[in-house]
C-alpha positions as CSV (number, residue, x, y, z in Angstrom):
1,M,-6.7,17.6,-13.5
2,S,-7.6,19.6,-10.4
3,L,-7.8,22.9,-12.3
4,I,-9.7,21.4,-15.3
5,L,-12.4,19.8,-13.0
6,N,-12.4,22.7,-10.6
7,L,-11.8,20.3,-7.7
8,K,-10.7,23.0,-5.4
9,N,-14.2,24.4,-5.2
10,L,-15.9,21.0,-5.3
11,L,-13.9,19.2,-2.6
12,S,-13.2,20.0,1.0
13,P,-9.7,21.5,1.5
14,A,-8.6,18.2,3.1
15,A,-10.0,16.0,0.3
16,H,-8.4,18.3,-2.3
17,S,-5.0,18.1,-0.7
18,I,-5.2,14.3,-0.5
19,V,-6.4,14.0,-4.1
20,N,-3.5,16.1,-5.4
21,Y,-1.0,13.9,-3.4
22,A,-2.6,10.5,-4.4
23,F,-3.0,11.4,-8.1
24,T,0.6,12.7,-8.4
25,E,2.0,9.6,-6.7
26,M,0.0,7.1,-8.7
27,V,0.9,8.8,-12.1
28,N,4.5,9.0,-11.1
29,N,4.5,5.3,-10.4
30,V,3.4,4.6,-13.9
31,I,6.1,6.9,-15.4
32,E,8.9,5.5,-13.3
33,H,8.0,1.8,-12.9
34,S,5.5,0.5,-15.5
35,D,7.5,0.5,-18.8
36,S,4.1,1.3,-20.4
37,E,4.0,3.5,-23.5
38,N,0.5,4.6,-22.7
39,C,-1.6,5.6,-19.6
40,L,-5.3,6.1,-19.4
41,I,-6.7,8.4,-16.8
42,S,-10.4,8.9,-15.9
43,A,-12.2,10.7,-13.1
44,D,-15.7,10.5,-11.6
45,L,-17.5,13.0,-9.4
46,D,-20.9,12.4,-7.8
47,A,-22.8,14.0,-5.0
48,Y,-20.8,12.3,-2.3
49,S,-17.4,11.2,-3.6
50,F,-14.6,11.7,-6.1
51,S,-12.6,9.0,-7.7
52,F,-9.9,8.6,-10.3
53,T,-8.6,5.7,-12.3
54,V,-5.0,5.3,-13.6
55,R,-4.5,2.4,-16.0
56,D,-1.2,1.4,-17.7
57,F,-0.3,-1.5,-19.9
58,G,3.2,-2.3,-18.6
59,V,4.9,-5.0,-16.6
60,G,2.5,-4.9,-13.7
61,I,3.2,-3.5,-10.2
62,F,3.3,-6.9,-8.4
63,S,5.4,-8.5,-11.1
64,R,7.9,-5.6,-11.0
65,I,8.3,-6.0,-7.2
66,A,8.6,-9.8,-7.5
67,Q,11.3,-9.6,-10.2
68,Y,13.3,-7.0,-8.3
69,F,13.3,-8.8,-5.0
70,E,13.6,-12.2,-6.7
71,L,10.4,-13.5,-5.2
72,N,8.6,-16.7,-6.3
73,N,5.4,-15.1,-7.6
74,E,3.3,-12.0,-7.9
75,E,1.4,-12.8,-4.7
76,A,4.7,-12.4,-2.8
77,G,5.2,-9.1,-4.6
78,M,1.8,-7.9,-3.5
79,Q,2.7,-8.8,0.1
80,E,5.9,-6.8,0.0
81,L,4.1,-3.8,-1.5
82,I,1.8,-3.4,1.5
83,K,4.6,-3.2,4.0
84,G,5.9,0.1,2.6
85,K,9.5,1.0,1.7
86,R,9.6,-1.7,-0.9
87,T,10.5,-0.2,-4.2
88,S,12.4,-1.4,-7.3
89,M,14.1,2.0,-7.4
90,P,15.5,2.6,-3.9
91,K,18.1,5.2,-5.0
92,Q,15.3,7.4,-6.4
93,H,12.7,7.2,-3.6
94,T,11.6,5.3,-0.5
95,G,8.7,3.5,-1.9
96,E,6.1,5.2,0.4
97,G,3.7,6.5,-2.3
98,V,1.3,3.5,-2.4
99,F,1.5,3.1,1.4
100,F,0.5,6.6,2.2
101,T,-2.1,6.8,-0.6
102,S,-3.7,3.7,0.8
103,K,-4.0,5.4,4.2
104,A,-5.2,8.8,2.9
105,G,-8.2,7.9,0.8
106,D,-11.4,5.9,1.6
107,V,-10.7,3.1,-0.9
108,L,-7.6,2.2,-3.0
109,K,-7.9,-0.7,-5.4
110,I,-4.9,-2.0,-7.2
111,R,-5.4,-4.7,-9.9
112,S,-2.6,-6.2,-11.9
113,H,-2.6,-9.4,-14.0
114,H,-4.8,-11.8,-11.9
115,I,-4.4,-10.1,-8.5
116,Q,-6.5,-7.4,-6.9
117,I,-6.0,-5.8,-3.5
118,I,-8.4,-3.4,-1.9
119,F,-7.3,-1.0,0.9
120,D,-10.5,0.0,2.7
121,T,-9.6,2.8,5.2
122,R,-13.2,3.1,6.4
123,K,-13.2,-0.5,7.7
124,D,-9.4,-0.5,8.5
125,D,-9.1,-3.6,6.3
126,I,-7.3,-5.0,3.3
127,I,-8.9,-7.5,1.0
128,T,-7.2,-9.6,-1.7
129,G,-8.5,-11.7,-4.4
130,K,-8.1,-13.1,-7.9
131,K,-9.7,-11.5,-10.9
132,R,-9.7,-11.9,-14.7
133,T,-6.2,-11.4,-15.9
134,I,-5.4,-7.9,-17.4
135,Q,-2.3,-6.4,-18.8
136,G,-0.4,-3.9,-16.7
137,T,-1.9,-2.2,-13.7
138,E,-5.2,-0.5,-12.9
139,I,-5.5,1.8,-9.8
140,V,-8.8,3.2,-8.6
141,F,-8.7,5.8,-5.7
142,S,-11.8,7.3,-4.1
143,I,-12.5,9.7,-1.3
144,A,-15.5,11.5,0.2
145,R,-15.9,15.0,-1.2
146,Q,-16.2,16.4,2.3
147,S,-13.6,14.3,3.9
148,K,-11.9,15.8,6.9
149,R,-9.0,13.4,6.9
150,N,-5.7,15.3,7.5
151,L,-2.9,14.3,5.2
152,Q,-0.2,15.8,7.4
153,K,-1.5,13.8,10.4
154,I,-1.3,10.6,8.3
155,F,2.4,11.4,7.5
156,E,3.1,12.1,11.1
157,E,1.6,8.8,12.3
158,Y,4.0,6.8,10.2
159,A,6.9,9.3,9.9
160,P,6.8,11.0,13.4
161,E,8.6,14.1,14.5
162,E,10.6,12.3,17.1
163,Q,12.1,10.1,14.4
164,D,13.0,13.1,12.2
165,Y,9.9,12.7,10.0
166,I,11.4,9.5,8.5
167,F,9.0,6.8,7.4
168,S,9.7,4.5,10.3
169,R,6.4,2.9,11.3
170,T,4.4,0.2,9.5
171,K,1.6,-2.2,10.0
172,I,1.5,-5.8,8.7
173,L,-1.8,-7.6,8.4
174,I,-0.7,-11.2,8.9
175,K,-3.8,-12.8,7.5
176,L,-2.8,-11.7,4.0
177,F,0.0,-14.2,4.0
178,Q,-2.1,-17.2,5.2
179,E,-4.4,-18.3,8.0
180,Q,-2.1,-20.8,9.7
181,Y,1.5,-20.1,10.4
182,I,3.8,-22.9,11.4
183,S,7.2,-22.9,9.6
184,R,10.2,-20.7,10.1
185,S,10.4,-19.9,6.4
186,E,6.9,-18.4,6.5
187,A,7.9,-16.1,9.4
188,R,11.0,-15.0,7.4
189,R,8.8,-14.0,4.5
190,V,6.5,-11.9,6.7
191,V,9.3,-9.8,8.1
192,M,11.4,-9.7,5.0
193,G,12.6,-6.1,4.4
194,V,11.1,-4.6,7.6
195,T,14.4,-4.2,9.4
196,S,14.5,-0.6,8.2
197,F,11.5,0.3,10.4
198,K,11.7,1.3,14.0
199,E,8.1,0.4,15.0
200,I,6.0,-2.4,13.5
201,V,2.4,-3.4,14.2
202,L,1.8,-7.1,13.6
203,D,-1.9,-7.5,13.2
204,F,-3.0,-11.2,13.8
205,K,-6.7,-10.6,13.3
206,G,-8.2,-13.5,11.3
207,V,-5.2,-15.8,12.0
208,D,-6.2,-19.2,13.6
209,S,-2.8,-20.2,15.0
210,I,1.0,-19.9,14.8
211,G,3.7,-22.4,15.6
212,Q,6.5,-22.1,18.1
213,G,9.2,-22.0,15.4
214,Y,7.2,-19.3,13.6
215,A,6.9,-17.2,16.7
216,S,10.6,-17.5,17.6
217,V,11.7,-16.4,14.2
218,L,9.5,-13.4,14.3
219,D,10.8,-12.3,17.7
220,R,14.4,-12.8,16.7
221,M,14.3,-11.1,13.3
222,I,12.6,-8.0,14.6
223,A,14.1,-7.8,18.1
224,H,15.6,-4.4,17.4
225,V,12.3,-2.7,16.7
226,K,9.3,-1.8,18.8
227,V,6.6,-4.4,18.0
228,D,2.9,-4.2,18.8
229,K,1.1,-7.5,18.3
230,K,-2.6,-7.2,17.9
231,K,-5.4,-9.8,17.6
């Protein structure tokens, strides 16, 4: 795609590097996970930004994760996806492709069945919602043509040198689970699968309140890692 569209000359070096990474990761996800026989790819270039869309007609990204981890629904699958390191093929890879792609671009939209999630790096926010049901998964990635975002620095932020460049840091936006947190079971769901990380940011922005039982479970289940609680 890069050669055909002459992107190397139309994008900044930083944006070109990021597009190559993001496109490769998203297409590989379709090949390895979707069970789709077909994949539609499109690209759009305007005066300010470049975007591409990858559309498959398979099992759906959130459904795949929910099935593999035996979760109750696709919303829970979506919540697991954003943590990073959550993959249905752990022997083949670490499940970091979507995580780093969501950090590298300006906007990453993932829509599957009735769920849509938008990672907006410019606003440092994640937005979820329900849309008209579609088959499979649609991914839209966009970045400014003259972006100066450094892909290597993004890797180093979450896979630092002092931890042997292993993907060991993550951030969990608590509001994506629900606005009020009371029960222990809700806390267990939030930290499910994050014990493989060494550093975790728990972002409580937008959360009204938490219960004592909820807080105690969080502290106990992630006691072995460095935790930064933000609000």
